[in-house]
Every structure is written in structure tokens, then in C-alpha cells.
C-alpha positions in Angstrom: 30.9 10.5 -5.7 32.9 11.3 -2.6 35.6 8.8 -1.4 35.6 7.9 2.3 38.2 5.7 4.1 36.6 2.7 5.8 38.2 0.7 8.6 36.7 -2.8 9.2 37.7 -5.4 11.8 39.5 -8.1 9.9 36.8 -10.7 10.5 34.1 -8.3 9.1 36.2 -7.4 6.2 36.6 -11.2 5.4 32.9 -11.7 5.6 32.3 -8.7 3.3 34.7 -10.2 0.8 32.8 -13.6 1.1 29.5 -11.8 0.6 30.7 -9.9 -2.4 32.0 -13.1 -4.0 28.9 -15.2 -3.2 26.4 -12.6 -4.5 28.6 -11.2 -7.3 27.8 -7.7 -6.0 30.7 -5.3 -5.8 31.7 -4.4 -2.2 31.2 -0.7 -3.0 27.5 -1.4 -3.9 27.1 -3.5 -0.7 28.6 -0.7 1.4 26.4 1.9 -0.2 23.3 -0.2 0.5 24.4 -0.5 4.1 25.0 3.2 4.4 21.6 3.9 2.8 19.9 1.6 5.3 21.8 3.2 8.2 20.8 6.7 7.2 17.2 5.7 6.7 17.2 4.0 10.1 18.0 7.3 11.7 15.6 9.3 9.5 18.3 11.0 7.3 17.4 9.2 4.1 14.9 6.8 2.6 15.6 3.1 2.0 13.1 0.6 0.5 14.2 -2.0 3.1 13.8 0.2 6.1 10.5 1.7 4.8 9.2 -1.9 4.4 10.3 -2.7 8.0 8.8 0.4 9.4 5.5 -0.5 7.7 5.5 -4.2 8.5 6.6 -4.3 12.2 3.7 -2.3 13.7 1.2 -4.4 11.9 3.0 -7.7 12.8 3.1 -6.6 16.4 -0.7 -5.7 16.5 -1.6 -9.1 14.9 0.6 -10.9 17.3 -0.8 -9.1 20.3 -4.4 -9.8 19.0 -3.7 -13.6 18.8 -1.9 -13.9 22.1 -3.3 -16.8 24.3 -5.8 -16.0 27.0 -5.3 -19.1 28.9 -2.3 -21.0 30.4 -2.3 -23.6 27.6 -0.3 -22.4 24.6 -0.5 -23.8 21.1 2.5 -23.6 18.7 0.7 -20.8 16.8 0.3 -18.8 20.0 3.9 -19.3 20.9 4.9 -17.9 17.4 2.6 -15.0 18.0 4.4 -14.3 21.2 7.8 -14.5 19.5 6.6 -12.1 16.8 5.3 -9.7 19.4 8.5 -9.7 21.4 10.9 -9.5 18.4 8.9 -6.9 16.5 9.0 -4.8 19.7 12.7 -5.1 19.9 13.1 -4.1 16.3 10.7 -1.2 16.7 12.8 0.0 19.7 16.0 -0.2 17.6 14.3 1.9 14.9 13.2 4.4 17.5 9.4 3.7 16.8 8.7 2.2 20.3 9.9 3.3 23.7 
């Protein structure tokens, strides 16, 4: 493996330490997972998590759009559909899958 220096802001380094302690996963493993996801996000590698998100979000967006309210009265279910539609759209834009 190749060693790479990593500079983190103190608050993020503390949070990484806390996460490693809570999960009992070594920081090196957590950082490798993060790098894998970052590379997958930009199409440079594959990541189970990113692949799942890429499969899930378009479907969630279609379902939410299908169930959007047609009238001015909005049920809780319809509000949740609107939230899913909006948030999945934002996530798809971040992943470069929606413009």
C-alpha cells in the first residue's frame, strides 16, 4: 500500500477519533472506505454504497413524483413524497446524475 499524508481540521480529526473508538474500526479502514466512496462518486472506482445510492435514488425520485399531490390539500404521506423527491434530486445532482 502507498502511504499518503492527510491533513484534517482539528474538529474533524477529533470526530474521526471518536468514530473509530465507537465503531472499533481502525481509522485507516474508515479513511479507505471514505476514499473508495469519493472515487466511486466521481466514477473512478466502484463502491457498494455509492452503487446502491445510484440505483436507489432514481427509483425513489420516480415513486415520489408519481405520488405527489394533485390538489392543494396535502397529506402527511404526500409531504413525505415531496421531501423524497426534493432530497433525492439534490443527491442525484451531487452525484452528477441530474442537471
